[in-house]
C-alpha positions in Angstrom: 63.4 78.1 89.6 63.6 81.7 90.4 63.1 82.2 94.2 63.9 85.8 94.2 61.4 88.1 95.3 60.3 92.0 95.8 59.7 93.2 99.4 59.6 97.3 100.2 61.0 98.0 96.9 64.2 95.7 97.9 65.0 92.9 95.9 65.6 89.5 98.2 67.0 86.4 97.1 64.4 84.6 98.2 60.9 85.2 100.2 62.5 83.9 104.0 63.1 87.0 106.3 64.9 86.5 109.7 61.7 88.5 111.8 62.4 90.8 114.6 64.1 88.9 117.1 67.4 88.3 119.2 69.4 86.9 116.2 70.6 90.2 115.0 72.0 91.2 118.2 74.6 88.8 117.3 76.9 89.3 113.9 78.3 86.2 114.1 74.9 84.6 114.3 73.3 86.8 111.6 76.1 85.7 109.1 75.2 82.1 110.0 71.7 82.7 108.8 72.5 84.9 105.8 74.7 81.8 104.9 72.1 79.6 105.3 69.7 81.3 102.8 68.1 84.2 104.8 66.7 86.7 102.3 66.8 89.4 105.0 67.0 90.1 108.7 65.2 92.1 110.7 66.7 93.5 114.1 64.6 93.3 117.5 62.6 96.0 118.0 63.7 99.3 119.6 60.9 100.7 121.9 59.2 104.3 121.9 60.2 104.0 125.8 63.5 103.7 125.4 63.9 106.2 123.0 61.6 108.7 125.0 63.8 107.9 128.2 67.2 108.8 126.2 65.8 111.6 124.0 64.5 113.7 127.1 67.3 112.4 129.7 64.5 111.5 132.4 65.8 107.7 133.1 65.4 108.2 136.9 62.1 110.3 136.5 60.6 107.2 134.5 61.7 104.8 137.2 60.7 106.8 140.0 57.3 107.4 138.4 56.8 103.4 138.1 57.9 102.8 141.6 55.8 105.5 143.0 52.4 102.9 141.8 53.3 99.1 143.9 51.6 97.7 141.2 53.8 99.6 138.6 57.2 98.3 139.3 56.3 95.3 136.5 55.0 97.4 134.0 58.2 98.2 131.8 61.8 96.7 132.1 64.1 98.8 133.9 66.0 100.9 131.5 69.4 98.8 131.9 67.2 95.5 131.4 66.7 96.0 127.5 69.1 94.2 125.4 70.2 97.0 123.4 69.8 100.8 124.4 69.5 103.0 121.6 73.2 104.1 121.0 74.0 100.3 121.3 71.3 99.6 118.6 72.8 102.2 116.2 76.1 100.4 116.5 74.9 97.1 116.1 72.8 98.1 113.0 76.4 99.7 111.3 78.3 96.3 112.3 75.7 94.3 110.8 75.3 96.5 107.2 79.3 96.1 107.5 79.0 92.5 107.6 76.1 91.2 106.0 75.2 91.7 102.0 71.5 90.8 102.7 69.1 93.4 103.2 69.1 94.7 107.2 66.0 96.2 108.5 65.3 98.2 111.6 62.4 97.8 113.7 60.5 100.7 115.8 58.2 99.3 118.3 55.4 101.9 119.8 52.1 103.4 119.2 51.5 106.9 120.3 52.5 110.3 118.4 55.5 111.6 119.6 59.3 112.5 119.0 60.2 109.1 119.5 59.2 108.5 115.7 62.0 110.8 114.4 64.7 108.3 115.9 63.6 106.7 112.4 66.4 108.9 110.8 69.1 107.8 113.1 68.1 104.5 112.1 68.4 105.5 108.2 71.9 107.2 109.1 73.3 104.0 110.4 72.2 102.2 107.6 68.8 100.6 107.4 68.0 99.2 104.3 64.2 99.9 105.9 62.5 100.2 109.2 59.5 97.9 110.2 57.5 100.0 112.7 55.3 97.6 115.0 52.1 99.1 116.1 51.7 97.3 119.6 48.9 98.4 121.4 46.0 97.5 123.6 43.1 99.9 123.9 42.0 99.7 127.3 40.1 102.7 127.9 36.6 102.6 127.6 36.3 106.1 126.5 38.5 105.3 123.4 36.7 104.5 120.3 38.2 102.3 117.6 38.3 105.4 115.0 39.9 107.4 117.5 42.7 104.5 118.2 43.6 104.2 114.6 43.9 107.9 113.7 46.2 107.8 116.1 48.3 105.1 115.2 47.7 106.7 111.2 49.6 110.0 112.9 52.3 107.8 114.2 52.8 106.3 110.9 52.9 109.6 109.1 55.3 110.8 111.5 57.8 108.3 111.1 57.5 108.6 107.1 58.2 111.7 107.2 61.6 111.3 108.9 63.0 109.0 106.3 63.6 108.4 103.0 63.8 104.1 103.0 60.8 102.4 102.9 58.5 101.7 106.1 56.5 98.8 106.5 54.2 98.9 109.5 53.2 95.8 111.5 49.7 95.7 112.6 47.3 93.8 115.0 44.7 91.3 114.0 42.0 92.8 116.3 41.5 95.9 114.1 37.7 96.4 113.4 38.0 96.4 109.7 41.7 95.2 108.9 41.6 95.7 105.2 40.5 99.1 105.1 42.9 100.0 107.8 45.5 98.6 105.6 44.3 100.6 102.7 44.7 103.5 104.9 48.3 102.7 105.6 48.9 102.4 101.8 47.2 105.9 101.5 50.1 107.3 103.7 53.0 105.9 101.6 53.7 102.8 103.5 56.0 100.4 101.3 54.6 97.2 103.4 52.0 95.8 106.0 52.9 93.0 108.0 50.6 90.5 109.4 50.1 90.2 112.4 52.4 91.1 115.7 51.9 88.8 118.6 50.2 89.7 121.7 52.2 88.3 124.1 49.5 86.9 127.1 50.9 87.0 130.7 49.7 84.6 133.2 48.6 85.4 136.6 50.2 83.7 139.9 47.4 82.8 142.2 49.9 82.5 145.3 51.8 85.6 144.6 48.9 87.5 143.1 51.2 88.6 140.8 51.2 88.7 136.7 54.0 86.6 135.1 55.1 87.7 131.8 55.7 84.6 129.5 57.4 84.2 126.1 55.6 80.9 124.3 56.9 80.5 120.8 54.8 80.2 118.1 53.4 77.0 116.3 51.8 76.3 112.9 48.6 76.5 113.9 49.0 80.3 114.4 49.6 80.6 110.7 45.5 79.8 109.9 45.0 83.6 110.9 47.6 85.1 108.9 46.2 82.9 105.7 43.2 83.9 106.4 43.6 88.1 106.2 46.3 88.0 103.7 44.2 85.9 101.2 41.4 88.7 101.7 43.7 91.6 101.6 46.0 90.8 99.0 43.8 91.5 96.4 43.3 94.9 97.7 46.5 96.6 98.2 49.5 97.2 96.0 52.1 97.3 98.7 54.2 94.4 100.1 52.4 92.1 102.4 54.5 90.0 105.0 53.3 87.0 106.9 54.6 86.7 110.7 53.8 84.0 112.8 53.0 80.4 112.6 56.0 79.6 109.9 57.5 76.4 111.0 57.6 74.0 108.3 58.2 74.1 104.1 54.1 73.8 103.7 53.8 77.2 106.1 55.9 78.8 103.6 53.9 77.8 100.4 50.5 78.4 102.3 51.6 82.1 102.7 52.8 83.1 99.5 49.5 81.0 98.0 47.5 83.4 100.2 49.6 86.7 98.7 52.6 87.1 100.8 55.7 88.7 99.3 57.6 87.4 102.2 57.5 85.3 105.3 59.1 86.0 108.7 60.5 83.1 110.5 61.6 83.3 114.2 60.4 80.8 116.4 61.2 77.7 114.2 64.9 79.2 114.4 64.9 79.7 117.8 64.2 76.3 118.3 66.0 74.5 115.2 68.7 76.9 114.6 70.0 78.8 111.5 70.7 76.0 109.1 67.0 75.2 109.5 66.6 78.0 106.8 68.1 75.3 104.3 65.2 72.9 105.2 62.7 75.3 104.1 64.2 76.6 101.1 64.7 72.8 99.9 61.2 72.1 100.8 60.0 75.1 98.9 62.1 74.2 96.1 60.7 70.9 96.1 56.8 71.7 96.4 57.2 74.5 93.2 58.9 71.4 91.3 56.4 68.9 91.8 53.7 71.4 91.0 55.0 73.1 87.6 55.9 76.6 89.3 58.9 78.3 88.0 59.1 81.5 90.0 57.8 82.6 93.3 55.7 85.4 91.4 53.5 82.6 89.9 52.8 81.0 93.5 52.2 84.2 95.1 48.2 84.9 95.4 47.2 81.7 93.5 45.0 81.2 96.5 43.7 84.5 97.7 40.0 85.8 97.2 40.6 87.5 93.8 38.5 85.2 91.9 35.7 84.8 94.7 32.9 87.0 93.6 31.5 87.6 96.9 34.3 86.8 99.9 32.0 87.3 102.6 29.6 84.6 101.9 32.4 82.3 101.4 33.8 82.9 104.8 30.1 82.5 106.2 29.9 79.5 104.5 33.4 78.1 105.3 32.3 79.3 109.0 29.3 77.1 109.1 30.7 74.2 107.1 33.2 73.9 110.0 31.1 73.5 113.1 28.5 71.1 111.2 31.4 69.0 111.0 31.6 68.2 114.6 29.2 65.3 115.6 28.9 63.5 119.2 
């Protein structure tokens, strides 16, 4: 049975990728994940704000600006609160590359065009096999149109691509007006892959202290449904690699993402809950399903349930939407 797959031009032994997370901070943990079967590992994100602060040597100025607004102190972590400073990030990346045999993918997180994107060159020099560019943005300016938002994001992508020769994937939000069109525009810039989707971590309100409480909630399998929908719609229309990120917790989730058209699935929350060896369970379940259903390779599974064979995907979506609503009874 052939589990190997191509992702961003890299040959992986299987489609299970450890997504951007703290797992890359610890080389011993990364080795455990490799031994358990990880096809690749993505380091935690290095943020636009970190790189800008270091490059301009204005850490004190940045902190003073935030503190000048009594509501601004919680907007960004203090520079020392980030788990890996840029120079530490480079050292850890080099350490991972010297210790692991699987691909190591660096992660940059930002949205605005700027000098920070040139940091991708240093990640390449430190040994990164590829870069995942996470375009995390929440548009709150009422004067900013959707077209202007995407134009700026595309400029950020082009600037990053101009800095490196290694493959670049782009992790996007689910909230674009036309995700397929935007993904095709990304492909046209030269990106090697698109990741669906980044997660918006919603802060809560503390109604006693009147403060915003950032909180981290791990994903569950229900989050996969949105990814499946857009992978199935998108996969017939692009040739670049596709990754599912968010909601992969069971072997069945892996199978569903592959059937929808994903080249790889990114796993984080399930590993945080169950530990590195959980990868062996996911892989065993994938093999069992493929054997039961007569598949001999991942290539045969990929995209078997996307919308390529559907003559009118829009009508298909509307029909399913109505059928679901009609299933409710009182």
